[in-house]
VEXZAVO-644148 format. One record per residue (C-alpha): residue in one letter; x, y, z; chain. Coordinates in Angstrom, 2 decimals. Layout:
# residues N
aa:A&east:X&north:Y&up:Z&ch:A;
...
//
This chain:
# residues 382
aa:M&east:10.17&north:18.00&up:84.19&ch:A;
aa:C&east:9.09&north:14.32&up:83.87&ch:A;
aa:M&east:12.67&north:13.27&up:83.14&ch:A;
aa:F&east:13.93&north:14.64&up:86.43&ch:A;
aa:T&east:13.71&north:13.13&up:89.84&ch:A;
aa:F&east:14.55&north:15.27&up:92.87&ch:A;
aa:Y&east:16.25&north:13.55&up:95.76&ch:A;
aa:K&east:18.11&north:13.78&up:99.03&ch:A;
aa:M&east:20.05&north:11.29&up:101.17&ch:A;
aa:L&east:20.25&north:10.93&up:104.95&ch:A;
aa:A&east:22.69&north:8.77&up:106.89&ch:A;
aa:D&east:23.23&north:8.10&up:110.61&ch:A;
aa:P&east:24.64&north:5.26&up:112.70&ch:A;
aa:S&east:21.40&north:3.31&up:112.29&ch:A;
aa:G&east:21.48&north:3.33&up:108.48&ch:A;
aa:W&east:20.38&north:5.45&up:105.49&ch:A;
aa:Q&east:17.33&north:6.84&up:103.77&ch:A;
aa:A&east:16.80&north:8.02&up:100.24&ch:A;
aa:T&east:13.82&north:10.28&up:99.50&ch:A;
aa:F&east:12.70&north:10.96&up:95.88&ch:A;
aa:L&east:10.17&north:13.31&up:94.38&ch:A;
aa:K&east:8.94&north:12.75&up:90.84&ch:A;
aa:N&east:5.73&north:14.06&up:89.33&ch:A;
aa:N&east:4.65&north:15.19&up:92.83&ch:A;
aa:E&east:4.95&north:11.63&up:94.14&ch:A;
aa:V&east:7.30&north:11.02&up:97.04&ch:A;
aa:T&east:9.10&north:7.71&up:97.50&ch:A;
aa:N&east:11.07&north:6.83&up:100.58&ch:A;
aa:I&east:13.58&north:3.92&up:100.58&ch:A;
aa:K&east:15.26&north:3.02&up:103.84&ch:A;
aa:N&east:18.13&north:0.56&up:104.20&ch:A;
aa:D&east:17.01&north:-1.48&up:101.21&ch:A;
aa:K&east:19.68&north:-1.58&up:98.52&ch:A;
aa:Q&east:17.74&north:-3.71&up:96.05&ch:A;
aa:S&east:14.72&north:-1.45&up:96.18&ch:A;
aa:L&east:17.07&north:1.49&up:95.69&ch:A;
aa:K&east:18.72&north:-0.07&up:92.64&ch:A;
aa:D&east:15.27&north:-0.94&up:91.15&ch:A;
aa:Y&east:14.11&north:2.72&up:91.57&ch:A;
aa:L&east:17.31&north:4.11&up:90.07&ch:A;
aa:S&east:17.05&north:1.76&up:87.07&ch:A;
aa:K&east:13.95&north:3.65&up:86.02&ch:A;
aa:T&east:15.42&north:7.12&up:86.69&ch:A;
aa:K&east:17.03&north:9.22&up:83.92&ch:A;
aa:F&east:18.32&north:12.27&up:85.91&ch:A;
aa:L&east:18.67&north:12.79&up:89.60&ch:A;
aa:V&east:18.50&north:16.39&up:90.79&ch:A;
aa:G&east:19.69&north:17.57&up:94.17&ch:A;
aa:Y&east:21.14&north:20.59&up:95.98&ch:A;
aa:D&east:24.81&north:20.37&up:96.91&ch:A;
aa:N&east:24.52&north:16.72&up:95.98&ch:A;
aa:Y&east:27.87&north:16.68&up:94.24&ch:A;
aa:N&east:29.42&north:17.23&up:97.66&ch:A;
aa:F&east:27.06&north:15.16&up:99.81&ch:A;
aa:D&east:24.11&north:13.21&up:98.53&ch:A;
aa:D&east:25.79&north:11.76&up:95.43&ch:A;
aa:R&east:28.67&north:10.42&up:97.53&ch:A;
aa:L&east:26.32&north:8.91&up:100.09&ch:A;
aa:L&east:24.23&north:7.28&up:97.34&ch:A;
aa:A&east:27.31&north:5.94&up:95.61&ch:A;
aa:S&east:28.56&north:4.56&up:98.94&ch:A;
aa:V&east:25.33&north:2.58&up:99.41&ch:A;
aa:L&east:25.58&north:1.17&up:95.91&ch:A;
aa:R&east:29.17&north:0.10&up:96.60&ch:A;
aa:D&east:28.31&north:-1.49&up:99.96&ch:A;
aa:V&east:30.23&north:1.19&up:101.78&ch:A;
aa:D&east:28.75&north:2.57&up:105.07&ch:A;
aa:P&east:27.25&north:5.94&up:104.01&ch:A;
aa:Y&east:27.50&north:7.27&up:107.56&ch:A;
aa:D&east:31.27&north:6.61&up:107.45&ch:A;
aa:T&east:31.39&north:8.50&up:104.14&ch:A;
aa:L&east:29.39&north:11.36&up:105.65&ch:A;
aa:T&east:31.81&north:11.51&up:108.61&ch:A;
aa:K&east:34.75&north:11.75&up:106.28&ch:A;
aa:I&east:33.12&north:14.51&up:104.23&ch:A;
aa:T&east:32.30&north:16.65&up:107.26&ch:A;
aa:S&east:35.76&north:16.21&up:108.67&ch:A;
aa:G&east:37.31&north:17.47&up:105.36&ch:A;
aa:K&east:38.71&north:14.10&up:104.21&ch:A;
aa:R&east:38.78&north:13.24&up:100.58&ch:A;
aa:V&east:36.01&north:10.95&up:99.37&ch:A;
aa:G&east:36.19&north:9.72&up:95.74&ch:A;
aa:Y&east:32.76&north:8.14&up:95.33&ch:A;
aa:R&east:30.70&north:9.64&up:92.49&ch:A;
aa:M&east:27.45&north:8.86&up:90.69&ch:A;
aa:H&east:27.61&north:7.96&up:87.02&ch:A;
aa:N&east:24.30&north:6.29&up:86.34&ch:A;
aa:P&east:21.83&north:7.87&up:86.50&ch:A;
aa:I&east:23.29&north:11.23&up:85.63&ch:A;
aa:T&east:22.96&north:13.72&up:88.45&ch:A;
aa:I&east:22.44&north:17.46&up:88.42&ch:A;
aa:D&east:23.42&north:19.82&up:91.26&ch:A;
aa:L&east:21.19&north:22.91&up:91.47&ch:A;
aa:K&east:23.81&north:24.63&up:93.61&ch:A;
aa:Q&east:26.26&north:24.55&up:90.75&ch:A;
aa:E&east:27.44&north:28.09&up:89.71&ch:A;
aa:L&east:25.48&north:29.69&up:92.61&ch:A;
aa:G&east:27.58&north:31.65&up:95.08&ch:A;
aa:T&east:31.30&north:30.98&up:95.51&ch:A;
aa:W&east:33.40&north:28.42&up:97.34&ch:A;
aa:D&east:34.05&north:30.77&up:100.24&ch:A;
aa:N&east:30.47&north:32.18&up:100.21&ch:A;
aa:P&east:28.08&north:29.34&up:99.39&ch:A;
aa:I&east:24.33&north:29.80&up:99.16&ch:A;
aa:L&east:22.54&north:27.47&up:101.55&ch:A;
aa:L&east:19.19&north:25.84&up:100.75&ch:A;
aa:N&east:17.48&north:27.64&up:103.68&ch:A;
aa:E&east:18.69&north:30.95&up:102.33&ch:A;
aa:I&east:17.03&north:30.22&up:98.99&ch:A;
aa:K&east:13.85&north:29.31&up:100.80&ch:A;
aa:L&east:13.74&north:32.71&up:102.32&ch:A;
aa:N&east:14.50&north:34.38&up:98.97&ch:A;
aa:L&east:11.61&north:32.48&up:97.42&ch:A;
aa:G&east:9.29&north:33.55&up:100.23&ch:A;
aa:L&east:9.15&north:30.05&up:101.76&ch:A;
aa:S&east:9.43&north:29.13&up:105.41&ch:A;
aa:A&east:12.60&north:27.54&up:106.74&ch:A;
aa:D&east:10.76&north:24.28&up:107.37&ch:A;
aa:Y&east:9.34&north:24.06&up:103.84&ch:A;
aa:D&east:10.02&north:20.67&up:102.20&ch:A;
aa:D&east:13.55&north:20.43&up:100.77&ch:A;
aa:L&east:12.52&north:18.49&up:97.68&ch:A;
aa:Q&east:9.67&north:20.90&up:96.89&ch:A;
aa:T&east:12.20&north:23.75&up:97.29&ch:A;
aa:M&east:14.55&north:22.01&up:94.82&ch:A;
aa:Q&east:11.62&north:21.73&up:92.32&ch:A;
aa:A&east:11.07&north:25.51&up:92.72&ch:A;
aa:I&east:14.81&north:26.23&up:92.16&ch:A;
aa:F&east:14.76&north:23.98&up:89.07&ch:A;
aa:K&east:11.98&north:26.12&up:87.56&ch:A;
aa:E&east:13.87&north:29.30&up:88.43&ch:A;
aa:R&east:17.09&north:27.98&up:86.83&ch:A;
aa:E&east:15.43&north:26.27&up:83.86&ch:A;
aa:D&east:17.10&north:28.50&up:81.25&ch:A;
aa:Y&east:20.56&north:27.90&up:82.81&ch:A;
aa:L&east:20.00&north:24.13&up:82.79&ch:A;
aa:T&east:18.51&north:24.09&up:79.32&ch:A;
aa:S&east:21.55&north:25.95&up:77.97&ch:A;
aa:K&east:23.86&north:23.21&up:79.22&ch:A;
aa:F&east:21.80&north:20.45&up:77.66&ch:A;
aa:E&east:21.71&north:22.36&up:74.40&ch:A;
aa:V&east:25.54&north:22.67&up:74.34&ch:A;
aa:V&east:25.96&north:18.99&up:75.10&ch:A;
aa:K&east:23.57&north:18.08&up:72.24&ch:A;
aa:E&east:24.78&north:20.63&up:69.70&ch:A;
aa:F&east:28.46&north:19.89&up:70.13&ch:A;
aa:K&east:28.01&north:16.13&up:70.57&ch:A;
aa:L&east:29.60&north:15.92&up:73.98&ch:A;
aa:R&east:29.16&north:12.91&up:76.30&ch:A;
aa:P&east:25.71&north:12.94&up:77.95&ch:A;
aa:D&east:27.20&north:13.17&up:81.42&ch:A;
aa:S&east:29.04&north:16.34&up:80.41&ch:A;
aa:V&east:25.87&north:18.18&up:81.49&ch:A;
aa:K&east:27.23&north:17.75&up:85.02&ch:A;
aa:K&east:30.04&north:20.27&up:84.20&ch:A;
aa:T&east:29.95&north:24.02&up:84.67&ch:A;
aa:R&east:29.32&north:26.12&up:81.53&ch:A;
aa:V&east:33.02&north:27.24&up:81.58&ch:A;
aa:N&east:34.21&north:23.58&up:81.56&ch:A;
aa:L&east:31.69&north:22.75&up:78.80&ch:A;
aa:A&east:33.15&north:25.57&up:76.72&ch:A;
aa:A&east:36.67&north:24.24&up:77.41&ch:A;
aa:D&east:35.61&north:20.86&up:76.14&ch:A;
aa:V&east:34.06&north:22.26&up:73.00&ch:A;
aa:L&east:37.17&north:24.32&up:72.25&ch:A;
aa:K&east:39.55&north:21.53&up:73.33&ch:A;
aa:S&east:41.42&north:24.06&up:75.44&ch:A;
aa:V&east:44.66&north:23.33&up:77.23&ch:A;
aa:K&east:45.10&north:24.96&up:80.62&ch:A;
aa:S&east:47.79&north:27.64&up:80.89&ch:A;
aa:N&east:49.54&north:28.99&up:84.04&ch:A;
aa:D&east:50.50&north:32.22&up:85.73&ch:A;
aa:K&east:54.04&north:32.58&up:84.40&ch:A;
aa:N&east:53.20&north:35.43&up:81.98&ch:A;
aa:R&east:50.02&north:36.53&up:83.68&ch:A;
aa:L&east:50.76&north:40.27&up:83.65&ch:A;
aa:N&east:52.82&north:40.45&up:80.50&ch:A;
aa:I&east:50.17&north:42.38&up:78.54&ch:A;
aa:I&east:49.87&north:41.73&up:74.79&ch:A;
aa:Y&east:48.69&north:44.92&up:73.14&ch:A;
aa:D&east:46.34&north:45.07&up:70.17&ch:A;
aa:K&east:48.39&north:45.91&up:67.10&ch:A;
aa:R&east:45.64&north:48.48&up:66.10&ch:A;
aa:L&east:45.97&north:50.41&up:69.32&ch:A;
aa:A&east:47.03&north:54.08&up:68.82&ch:A;
aa:R&east:49.20&north:54.19&up:71.93&ch:A;
aa:S&east:50.74&north:57.53&up:70.94&ch:A;
aa:E&east:47.28&north:59.09&up:71.22&ch:A;
aa:L&east:46.61&north:57.80&up:74.75&ch:A;
aa:P&east:47.57&north:59.51&up:78.02&ch:A;
aa:K&east:51.07&north:58.61&up:79.10&ch:A;
aa:P&east:50.16&north:58.24&up:82.81&ch:A;
aa:L&east:47.58&north:55.63&up:81.89&ch:A;
aa:L&east:50.05&north:53.61&up:79.78&ch:A;
aa:D&east:52.67&north:54.00&up:82.55&ch:A;
aa:F&east:50.24&north:52.52&up:85.07&ch:A;
aa:Y&east:50.03&north:49.22&up:83.22&ch:A;
aa:A&east:53.74&north:49.30&up:82.24&ch:A;
aa:D&east:54.65&north:49.70&up:85.93&ch:A;
aa:I&east:52.48&north:46.79&up:86.95&ch:A;
aa:Q&east:54.13&north:44.66&up:84.26&ch:A;
aa:N&east:57.63&north:45.64&up:85.37&ch:A;
aa:R&east:56.91&north:44.94&up:89.08&ch:A;
aa:F&east:55.44&north:41.51&up:88.09&ch:A;
aa:K&east:58.69&north:40.72&up:86.25&ch:A;
aa:N&east:60.60&north:41.75&up:89.37&ch:A;
aa:G&east:58.71&north:39.28&up:91.56&ch:A;
aa:V&east:55.78&north:41.20&up:93.04&ch:A;
aa:A&east:52.81&north:38.80&up:93.53&ch:A;
aa:Y&east:50.04&north:39.10&up:90.90&ch:A;
aa:E&east:47.39&north:38.89&up:93.61&ch:A;
aa:E&east:48.62&north:42.27&up:94.95&ch:A;
aa:L&east:49.10&north:43.88&up:91.52&ch:A;
aa:E&east:45.71&north:42.90&up:90.14&ch:A;
aa:K&east:43.97&north:44.71&up:93.01&ch:A;
aa:E&east:45.58&north:48.05&up:92.09&ch:A;
aa:Q&east:43.50&north:50.78&up:90.53&ch:A;
aa:F&east:44.34&north:54.04&up:88.79&ch:A;
aa:T&east:42.03&north:57.06&up:88.69&ch:A;
aa:F&east:42.52&north:59.45&up:85.84&ch:A;
aa:K&east:40.43&north:62.30&up:84.46&ch:A;
aa:I&east:39.22&north:61.81&up:80.90&ch:A;
aa:A&east:36.75&north:64.14&up:79.19&ch:A;
aa:G&east:36.08&north:65.87&up:82.53&ch:A;
aa:L&east:35.23&north:62.65&up:84.40&ch:A;
aa:D&east:37.33&north:60.67&up:86.88&ch:A;
aa:H&east:37.75&north:57.16&up:85.41&ch:A;
aa:V&east:38.86&north:54.20&up:87.49&ch:A;
aa:Y&east:41.08&north:51.76&up:85.64&ch:A;
aa:G&east:42.06&north:48.32&up:86.86&ch:A;
aa:F&east:41.75&north:44.61&up:86.13&ch:A;
aa:G&east:38.10&north:44.59&up:87.10&ch:A;
aa:G&east:37.01&north:46.89&up:84.33&ch:A;
aa:L&east:36.65&north:50.62&up:83.52&ch:A;
aa:H&east:34.16&north:52.89&up:85.25&ch:A;
aa:G&east:33.35&north:56.59&up:85.23&ch:A;
aa:A&east:30.21&north:58.65&up:85.65&ch:A;
aa:K&east:28.83&north:62.09&up:86.60&ch:A;
aa:E&east:27.72&north:61.83&up:90.20&ch:A;
aa:N&east:23.97&north:62.17&up:90.85&ch:A;
aa:Y&east:23.54&north:63.27&up:87.26&ch:A;
aa:V&east:20.09&north:64.58&up:86.17&ch:A;
aa:G&east:19.74&north:66.31&up:82.76&ch:A;
aa:S&east:17.71&north:66.73&up:79.62&ch:A;
aa:G&east:18.55&north:67.05&up:75.97&ch:A;
aa:H&east:19.93&north:64.72&up:73.27&ch:A;
aa:Y&east:21.69&north:61.59&up:74.43&ch:A;
aa:M&east:23.47&north:58.78&up:72.65&ch:A;
aa:Q&east:24.40&north:55.34&up:74.06&ch:A;
aa:I&east:27.37&north:53.82&up:72.28&ch:A;
aa:D&east:28.10&north:50.13&up:73.08&ch:A;
aa:V&east:30.60&north:47.81&up:71.50&ch:A;
aa:K&east:28.90&north:44.68&up:70.16&ch:A;
aa:S&east:30.31&north:41.49&up:71.65&ch:A;
aa:Y&east:33.33&north:43.46&up:72.88&ch:A;
aa:Y&east:35.35&north:40.80&up:74.62&ch:A;
aa:P&east:34.63&north:38.04&up:72.08&ch:A;
aa:T&east:35.75&north:40.43&up:69.32&ch:A;
aa:L&east:38.92&north:41.35&up:71.16&ch:A;
aa:I&east:39.68&north:37.64&up:71.50&ch:A;
aa:L&east:39.24&north:37.09&up:67.82&ch:A;
aa:N&east:41.10&north:40.20&up:66.76&ch:A;
aa:N&east:44.14&north:39.30&up:68.87&ch:A;
aa:N&east:44.13&north:35.51&up:68.99&ch:A;
aa:F&east:43.63&north:35.64&up:72.79&ch:A;
aa:L&east:43.24&north:31.82&up:72.80&ch:A;
aa:S&east:45.61&north:29.00&up:72.05&ch:A;
aa:D&east:46.17&north:28.11&up:68.38&ch:A;
aa:R&east:44.09&north:24.93&up:68.67&ch:A;
aa:S&east:41.14&north:26.84&up:70.17&ch:A;
aa:I&east:40.97&north:30.11&up:68.29&ch:A;
aa:K&east:39.88&north:28.60&up:64.91&ch:A;
aa:K&east:37.12&north:26.63&up:66.62&ch:A;
aa:Y&east:36.08&north:29.75&up:68.57&ch:A;
aa:K&east:35.85&north:31.79&up:65.33&ch:A;
aa:D&east:33.76&north:29.08&up:63.66&ch:A;
aa:I&east:31.39&north:29.06&up:66.62&ch:A;
aa:Y&east:31.20&north:32.88&up:66.69&ch:A;
aa:D&east:30.42&north:33.01&up:62.95&ch:A;
aa:K&east:27.89&north:30.16&up:63.25&ch:A;
aa:R&east:26.12&north:31.97&up:66.01&ch:A;
aa:L&east:25.72&north:35.10&up:63.89&ch:A;
aa:E&east:24.35&north:33.01&up:61.06&ch:A;
aa:L&east:21.81&north:31.25&up:63.24&ch:A;
aa:Q&east:20.89&north:34.57&up:64.89&ch:A;
aa:K&east:20.02&north:36.02&up:61.44&ch:A;
aa:Q&east:17.87&north:32.94&up:60.76&ch:A;
aa:K&east:16.21&north:33.30&up:64.23&ch:A;
aa:D&east:17.21&north:29.71&up:64.95&ch:A;
aa:S&east:16.98&north:28.83&up:68.64&ch:A;
aa:K&east:20.14&north:26.72&up:68.37&ch:A;
aa:Q&east:22.07&north:30.01&up:68.38&ch:A;
aa:E&east:21.71&north:30.01&up:72.19&ch:A;
aa:A&east:24.23&north:27.14&up:72.52&ch:A;
aa:Y&east:26.71&north:29.03&up:70.36&ch:A;
aa:K&east:26.03&north:32.28&up:72.22&ch:A;
aa:L&east:26.86&north:30.55&up:75.55&ch:A;
aa:I&east:30.26&north:29.40&up:74.24&ch:A;
aa:T&east:31.21&north:32.76&up:72.73&ch:A;
aa:N&east:30.18&north:34.78&up:75.75&ch:A;
aa:I&east:31.48&north:32.63&up:78.58&ch:A;
aa:V&east:35.05&north:32.23&up:77.30&ch:A;
aa:S&east:36.24&north:35.69&up:78.33&ch:A;
aa:G&east:35.49&north:35.09&up:81.98&ch:A;
aa:G&east:36.61&north:31.46&up:81.75&ch:A;
aa:L&east:40.13&north:32.64&up:80.98&ch:A;
aa:K&east:40.43&north:33.46&up:84.70&ch:A;
aa:S&east:38.76&north:30.23&up:85.89&ch:A;
aa:K&east:41.54&north:28.35&up:87.64&ch:A;
aa:W&east:39.54&north:25.08&up:87.70&ch:A;
aa:S&east:38.96&north:25.05&up:83.96&ch:A;
aa:N&east:41.09&north:24.12&up:80.95&ch:A;
aa:L&east:40.19&north:27.53&up:79.58&ch:A;
aa:Y&east:42.47&north:29.07&up:82.19&ch:A;
aa:N&east:44.81&north:31.59&up:80.58&ch:A;
aa:P&east:45.06&north:34.70&up:82.81&ch:A;
aa:Q&east:47.58&north:36.44&up:80.51&ch:A;
aa:M&east:45.00&north:36.49&up:77.69&ch:A;
aa:N&east:42.21&north:37.64&up:80.06&ch:A;
aa:N&east:44.31&north:40.50&up:81.39&ch:A;
aa:S&east:45.39&north:41.50&up:77.91&ch:A;
aa:M&east:41.79&north:41.49&up:76.78&ch:A;
aa:V&east:40.66&north:43.64&up:79.71&ch:A;
aa:V&east:43.48&north:46.16&up:79.38&ch:A;
aa:N&east:43.02&north:46.55&up:75.62&ch:A;
aa:G&east:39.28&north:46.92&up:76.05&ch:A;
aa:Q&east:39.90&north:49.87&up:78.46&ch:A;
aa:L&east:42.49&north:51.53&up:76.30&ch:A;
aa:I&east:40.48&north:51.28&up:73.11&ch:A;
aa:L&east:37.38&north:52.75&up:74.75&ch:A;
aa:T&east:39.55&north:55.53&up:76.20&ch:A;
aa:H&east:40.74&north:56.34&up:72.70&ch:A;
aa:L&east:37.15&north:56.65&up:71.53&ch:A;
aa:I&east:36.31&north:58.97&up:74.41&ch:A;
aa:L&east:39.24&north:61.22&up:73.54&ch:A;
aa:L&east:38.25&north:61.39&up:69.88&ch:A;
aa:L&east:34.67&north:62.38&up:70.76&ch:A;
aa:D&east:35.63&north:64.86&up:73.51&ch:A;
aa:N&east:35.27&north:68.01&up:71.37&ch:A;
aa:F&east:31.92&north:66.90&up:69.97&ch:A;
aa:C&east:29.89&north:65.96&up:73.06&ch:A;
aa:E&east:29.63&north:65.80&up:76.87&ch:A;
aa:L&east:30.53&north:62.47&up:78.44&ch:A;
aa:I&east:27.98&north:61.31&up:80.96&ch:A;
aa:Q&east:29.04&north:57.74&up:81.77&ch:A;
aa:T&east:31.58&north:55.12&up:80.92&ch:A;
aa:N&east:31.49&north:51.40&up:81.63&ch:A;
aa:T&east:33.43&north:48.40&up:80.42&ch:A;
aa:D&east:31.92&north:48.13&up:76.98&ch:A;
aa:G&east:30.35&north:51.45&up:76.23&ch:A;
aa:I&east:29.60&north:55.11&up:76.97&ch:A;
aa:I&east:26.72&north:57.48&up:77.23&ch:A;
aa:I&east:27.12&north:60.98&up:75.85&ch:A;
aa:K&east:25.05&north:64.20&up:75.58&ch:A;
aa:Y&east:25.30&north:66.01&up:72.27&ch:A;
aa:E&east:23.97&north:68.94&up:70.30&ch:A;
aa:P&east:22.02&north:67.92&up:67.16&ch:A;
aa:V&east:24.46&north:69.82&up:64.92&ch:A;
aa:M&east:27.21&north:67.46&up:66.12&ch:A;
aa:K&east:25.32&north:64.24&up:65.48&ch:A;
aa:E&east:26.69&north:63.42&up:62.00&ch:A;
aa:S&east:30.22&north:64.20&up:63.05&ch:A;
aa:I&east:29.96&north:61.86&up:66.02&ch:A;
aa:L&east:28.50&north:59.05&up:63.86&ch:A;
aa:K&east:31.31&north:59.51&up:61.36&ch:A;
aa:I&east:33.96&north:59.23&up:64.05&ch:A;
aa:I&east:32.35&north:56.05&up:65.27&ch:A;
aa:E&east:32.25&north:54.67&up:61.74&ch:A;
aa:L&east:35.99&north:55.35&up:61.27&ch:A;
aa:F&east:36.74&north:53.98&up:64.73&ch:A;
aa:E&east:34.97&north:50.71&up:63.89&ch:A;
aa:K&east:37.20&north:50.29&up:60.85&ch:A;
aa:Q&east:40.38&north:51.09&up:62.73&ch:A;
aa:Y&east:39.72&north:48.54&up:65.49&ch:A;
aa:N&east:37.61&north:46.03&up:63.59&ch:A;
aa:L&east:34.75&north:46.52&up:65.99&ch:A;
aa:K&east:30.95&north:46.95&up:65.61&ch:A;
aa:F&east:28.89&north:49.34&up:67.67&ch:A;
aa:D&east:25.24&north:49.54&up:68.81&ch:A;
aa:V&east:24.36&north:53.19&up:68.74&ch:A;
aa:D&east:21.04&north:54.41&up:70.24&ch:A;
aa:Y&east:19.94&north:58.04&up:70.07&ch:A;
//
């Protein structure tokens, strides 16, 4: 942690104060720009909490001879402030915590960590840093492995993936025009289920807002269980189930990444790079090379990033197509296994079944054939 200095800025009509914590040593600098510049010249990374919105802008104001209190007033009144820190590189511990409309405040984290509300802010940031070390390390590894600019570590993981894949942002024009997997046996799927998605697509073409359509759900009974279909995933389970016997958990390996690759659910310029990264990750995984974590981050985060409006990965048509195909393919597997087992639970990327030992080999054979039909791989535990 010696590379990282925790900090916060304060500003009021009388001036400003910067407080730093490094190696458990606290430094306060008040209204002294030269001392501030001297301190920063020996600092590699500044770490704060919500500093991209506040502290960085106040600090940048001081360095530009702009009144930081005036900057603070503009920020709190909702006015646009363009000042940013570039050197040293800053890290915001709040990044990717909570949402824009439901942010997680520092005092809330203090309570979650069992600390009092008046516990020192910088010490709290140090504790958060330790809790989020894996997350932060993964970003540094991506920047290093894919030779991105050092200050790219300030970006979210989705935006790092977009940089690695050189993605170009799409739009909402074809958002609900579902592209179906060419392997999909649609004739073997329930017509009401196919009609649900076809109806959504038709209403979208006729001008119904996608925000309304993507909230819709469809409940349909498959293998004796009510399944809920929609753009948030597939879910079904026996309520309050308790049982004994032989059980099998059947999960699709890397389901969404595989669907992306099988169907080219990325732009032409990104899909080849994505495949190279996916293959490289498998190779490094076999070698037990820790560098595989950087490749794993890219392959796994892309699927969700396709719905990230603030990222160049944004391509909601591909995300919706991926989600719908994932549900329909899993439904096909459930139907094929229906006569050989009892379905206990379904989720987005797998199922749990109860079976009689005499049926085990038949079930495994169906899974094997299914893998070949859809170019998928399964993890099967029994």
